[in-house]
N, C-alpha and C positions, 0 to 999 in steps of 0.2 A: 638665778635673777626670779623676781617673782611676776608673773605676768598681770599684767594692768587692772582682767577681771575681777581679779579676784578681792585688792583691796575695793572696786569699785561697787562688788557687790553685798560685799562686809557693810560698806558704809550706806549702801540703799538699804540691807536689814535692819540697818540702828537707825538711820530716817524715820522708817515703817513705824517701829516699837516709842520711838520720841514722839509720831504724828497720834497712833492709836491712843499713850498715855493721856496726851493732850487734848485729843477730842471724847474721849468720856466727860469732859466737863462739861462740855455743852450738849448733850442726851439731855438733860431736863429741859434745854430750853429750844432746842430745833427736832424737829423729825426725824424719822432716818434717810427721808429723802433729801429732805433739807441740809441734811452734815455731808452728806455725799456730795451736793451743790456744791457748799461751801469749798470745799475740798478742790474743785474746777477752778470754781470762780475766783479763789484770792491764790491760787496756783500759777494763775495765767500773769499777773507781774512779774514775780521771779521770777518765772518761764524765760519771759520776753526778754531781762535786765542779763538771764543763762547765754539766749543767743546774743547779746550786744556784745556782751564780753566774750562769747568764742570768737565774733566775727573780728575783734579788735586782735587780740590772739593769735588766730590762724592766718588773717589776711585774705582772705577767703570772701568772695561773692555770696550773698545768701543764694541756697540752693531756690531753686524755681520750682515751686510746687508742681506736680504734673497728677493724672485722675485715679490711678495706681495709689501714688503718696496718700490721697485724700480720701480714697475708698478703705482703702487700710487702717489710716488712722479712725476713720467713720465705726469701720468693724471693729477694733480691736476696743473702742471705749465704748460701746452700745453692749459687747461682750460684758465686759469689765461691771457698769450698771448690770446687766444681767445675771451675773454673777453671785454680787453682793447682792440684788432683791431675793434669789434662791438662798442663801448661806440665811437670811434675815424669816425665808418663811422656813427653814429649818428650825431656828431657833422657838417658832409656835407651835410645835409638837410637843406631843411630851417626852417622848426619847430622844430631845434636841441635840445631847450627848453625840447620839448616834451620827445623827449630819455635819455635826464640828468634826466629828472623829473623820469622817469620808469626805469632807472639804479636803482633810490634810492631806491627801494623795494625790494633792495636787502636781506636786513634785515628779510621782512615778506617772500619770495620765502625761505631763507633758513629756516625758521621756517616750514614751512612744507613737504619741501625736507630733514632736520634732524627727523623729525616727521614720516613718511614713510620707511627712508631707514635705520637709527638708530634704531627710537622707541622711543625717544628723544622727553616723553609729557611734556610739562608746565603747570604751574597753568594758571588759568581765569585772576588772577590779571597780570600775567606777558605777558599773549599775551594781554590782554587791553595795558598796556606797552609798548609793540610790537607796537601797531597799532595807539596811544599816536605819539611816535618816528618817526614814520612813516610821519604820516601828519605831523610833525614838519618839517623834511628832504626835504620833498616837497614844503611846505612853503615859506624855506629858497631858494629852486633851481628856483622857480618860484617869486622870489620878485623881481618885478620890473619888469618883462616882461609881464604885460597884458595878461597873462592868467588863464582863471577862469576853477575851477574846474570841469565845466558843459563842455568845449570846450577839457579838459584834456581827458576826459574821449570818448568823441567823437572823437577824435585822436588816440585812443585806436590802432588802425588796420593800421593806417600808417606806412611807412619804417622806420620812427625816433623813432618812438613808439618800432616798434618791435624788435630794433636793441638795445634799453635800455633794455628792458625785456630781451632778451639771454645777453645781458649784466652781469644782477644780475642774472640768470639764471647759468651762466657758473662760478660767485665768489661765489655762493652757493652750486653747487658742489666741486667748489675748494677744499670749508672746510671741505667738507666730506670727500675727498679723504686725505687731511693734516692729519684730524684725525684717518682714519685708518693707515696709514704709519705709526702711532705713536705707535698701537696699534699693531702693523706687527714686531715689535723690539723685544727681551728681554731686562731684565735691570729694576731693581727698580726705576730708578731716571726718571721723564718722563719730567724732562727740558734737561738731556741727549739724550734724544730720540726726543724731539723736537727740538733738534742743529742740529740733524745727519740729520735731513729729511730735517731741512732748506738747508744744506749746497748740500745733496743730490739733492734737488731741482732745487738750485741757478745753480750748474753745467749741468744740464741736460737743462735749459733755457739758459745759454749761448751757449750749442754747437748746440741748436736747433735755436735761435734768430743768432747766429755770424753766422751760415750758412746760413741762410737765408741772409745776409747782405752781405758775401761775394760771391755766386750767384746773389743778383738782387743791392745791392748798396755797392760795393765794397770800393765808396769811403766816404761814411759815414763809415763804418768799420772800415778804417784809422782814422778818426777825431775822434770814439770812444777813440782810443789812444791816440792821439795831445790832449786831451780834459780831462788828466787823471787828474789834481791838484784839478780841479771842480769835475771831475766826481765820484772821490776817496770819496768826503763828500759827495754827494749821494747814493752810493753805501755801503757805511758806513751806513745811517741813516738810509736805506734802510732793510739794514740787519739786524739792532739792531730793529726795528716795526717786520719786519718779524719773528722775534724770541719770541717777544712776543703773537703776533699771533698764532706763530703754538703753543706754549705752553698754551696761551688761549683755544684754542681748544680742545689740553687736557685734561685742568682739568675742563668745565663743557660741558654744553650744548652751541654746535654751534649756538641757535639761540640767546640764551642768550648774546652769545662773540657778535655777530654782532649787536644787535641791541645796546649794550651797547656803543659798537663802535663807533656809530652814535653823542655822542660826539664830534668825529672831528668835523660835521661842525660847532660845538661851538666853537672849537680852532680856524678853519678857520676864523670864524668870527671874533676874538678877536685881529686876527692875523693884517686884512685888515682895522681892528679901530685903533689899537692901533702902528703896525709899517708902516702898507701903509697910515695911515689916511685918511683913506675911512670912508663918512658918512655912519652912520645906518639907515635903513629906519623903518619907523612905522611894517611893516609886517616882517622885521627882527627879530625884538624882539620877536612878536610873535609867529613864527618859535623859534624860541632860548627857549621861555616859553613852548612850546609844547614838544622839545627836552628834555629838562631838565626833565619837568616832565613826559616823557612818561620812562628816565632813573630810576626815582623814583619808579614809578611802579613796573618797572623789577626789581629793585632791592628787593623792598617789599615784589615781589611776587615768591621768584625765587627758 
């Protein structure tokens, strides 16, 4: 029997790919910070609806928030914002491909962080699968950019690489805080606790990012509301994807969820090929095979 976290994580990756594709349409209208703001703001109604649905299905009372839960949600929310900012900073350097590639080491960093902080030990086969998957993601990230592995290694101390590594580390710790926020709540339903964590995190992110826009980019704050038709779709997809991520982290080791979530790269490649009609290079096929092979090893060794 397939464990529940596996299809949930696959759904998270699919929603994230879909949301990213839809969000690209708003990039000409919104700044980077405003684009992040609409993800949180317009995700709130969907998140609240999901919580209400879970309450009706489970029949459980709404979990009472506590200081640990709120602190976890705040930490996870701000780290996600910082991670996104670091990734954008990496794009600002000439060798932004290096930063992008190093950001993709998130699954590997997540495995190390989860092992140290949460004591989530993985089987050797699962660790090999994570390594193979990371190699596949790096291949897909660097395909067609003319950057060889030796050059990538030499670029480790360059600003773009450091921003990329910082991105992966922030996202790794984000997952840790998300998982702990679920543990901080009482109640039998993991899904209900995960959805409550999603709503609280989105609420705090909306306040944080919204306050920044009000102070530094007031015109973009207004634009975030005038584009509500398109933004609402992005927010809904973001909420659905985050609901799956939050639930997956609660059900399984962080490293396994993040590693399986690398299948997002496969969805992105398929989207670019069959929706955008872009050609696929030989390196893309090789990277695709590595990612899929890594996923198979992870599932076999879990």
